[in-house]
C-alpha positions as CSV (number, residue, x, y, z in Angstrom):
1,X,127.8,64.2,44.8
2,X,124.3,63.8,42.5
3,X,124.9,63.9,39.1
4,X,122.1,65.3,36.8
5,X,120.9,61.7,35.6
6,X,120.8,60.5,39.2
7,X,118.3,63.7,40.6
8,X,115.1,62.5,40.4
9,X,112.7,63.8,37.6
10,X,109.4,65.4,38.9
11,X,106.6,63.3,37.2
12,X,103.9,64.8,35.3
13,X,101.3,65.8,38.1
14,X,104.4,66.7,40.9
15,X,105.2,69.6,37.9
16,X,101.7,71.4,37.7
17,X,101.7,71.5,41.8
18,X,105.2,73.5,41.3
19,X,103.7,75.6,39.2
20,X,100.5,76.6,40.6
21,X,102.7,77.4,44.4
22,X,104.8,79.0,42.1
23,X,101.9,81.1,40.6
24,X,100.1,82.0,44.3
25,X,103.9,82.8,45.7
26,X,104.1,85.4,42.6
27,X,100.5,86.8,43.6
28,X,101.7,87.5,47.3
29,X,104.4,89.9,46.4
30,X,103.2,91.4,42.5
31,X,101.9,95.3,43.3
32,X,98.8,96.1,43.7
33,X,97.6,99.0,42.2
34,X,97.4,102.2,43.1
35,X,94.2,103.5,45.3
36,X,92.1,106.0,43.7
37,X,90.4,108.5,45.8
38,X,89.6,109.1,49.8
39,X,88.6,106.0,51.2
40,X,84.7,104.9,51.7
41,X,83.8,107.5,54.4
42,X,80.4,106.3,56.2
43,X,77.4,108.2,55.0
44,X,76.4,109.5,58.8
45,X,79.6,111.0,59.2
46,X,79.9,114.9,59.4
47,X,82.2,116.6,56.8
48,X,83.7,119.2,59.2
49,X,85.1,117.4,62.0
50,X,85.8,121.3,63.5
51,X,81.8,121.7,63.5
52,X,81.2,119.4,66.3
53,X,80.3,119.8,69.5
54,X,82.1,118.5,72.2
55,X,79.8,116.5,75.0
56,X,79.4,118.6,77.7
57,X,77.8,116.7,81.3
58,X,75.4,118.1,83.6
59,X,76.4,118.2,87.0
60,X,73.6,116.6,89.0
61,X,72.6,118.1,92.7
62,X,72.9,115.6,95.9
63,X,69.3,114.3,96.5
64,X,70.4,114.9,100.0
65,X,72.1,118.3,101.6
66,X,75.7,117.7,102.9
67,X,76.2,117.8,106.6
68,X,78.7,120.5,107.4
69,X,78.7,119.5,110.6
70,X,81.5,118.8,113.1
71,X,81.9,115.6,115.3
72,X,82.4,116.0,118.8
73,X,84.5,112.8,119.3
74,X,86.5,113.0,123.4
75,X,89.9,112.6,122.8
76,X,91.7,111.2,125.4
77,X,95.6,111.8,125.7
78,X,96.5,108.8,127.4
79,X,95.4,105.2,126.4
80,X,92.9,103.1,128.7
81,X,94.8,100.6,129.2
82,X,98.4,100.1,130.1
83,X,101.3,98.0,127.1
84,X,104.4,97.2,127.7
85,X,106.1,97.5,125.2
86,X,109.5,94.7,124.9
87,X,113.0,95.9,124.8
88,X,113.4,95.1,121.1
89,X,111.7,97.9,120.0
90,X,113.4,101.0,121.9
91,X,115.6,101.3,119.5
92,X,112.5,101.8,117.1
93,X,111.1,103.7,119.8
94,X,114.3,106.2,119.3
95,X,114.8,106.1,115.3
96,X,110.7,107.1,115.0
97,X,111.4,110.2,117.6
98,X,114.9,111.4,115.7
99,X,113.1,111.5,112.2
100,X,110.1,113.4,113.6
101,X,107.3,111.9,114.9
102,X,106.4,113.3,118.2
103,X,106.5,111.6,121.3
104,X,102.5,111.5,121.5
105,X,102.0,110.0,117.6
106,X,104.9,107.1,119.1
107,X,102.5,106.7,122.4
108,X,100.0,106.7,119.9
109,X,101.4,103.7,117.6
110,X,102.1,101.1,120.3
111,X,99.1,102.4,122.8
112,X,100.8,103.0,125.4
113,X,101.1,106.3,127.5
114,X,102.8,109.9,126.4
115,X,105.2,109.0,129.7
116,X,106.0,105.7,129.2
117,X,108.0,106.9,125.8
118,X,109.3,109.6,127.3
119,X,110.4,107.0,129.9
120,X,112.5,104.7,126.8
121,X,113.9,107.9,125.2
122,X,115.3,108.6,129.0
123,X,116.9,105.3,129.2
124,X,119.4,106.0,126.2
């Protein structure tokens, strides 16, 4: 579309900017000289890594001796309060027993007597 005569010719200062930009771009992609010798190693680092001692922490005994006495907690087989289990939970109770929970465990979950869970299971 444009002929050579219609194209805008860069001015003198534009040429200098273009030349500097081209030189900067070429410098980015120019190959770097190879590294001669190992990289600088800090003077404090040991020369042989295998000579390092492993770091071991001491075991400190506790200040207070641990007592291994069994605490006697009264275990009640039947909960003290009688709660009413909603009928909507009966299927869940049957499922819990079917998949391995004991009647006593289910009773503990619901906070009722084991006889109440047994009564629900008999109704099925």
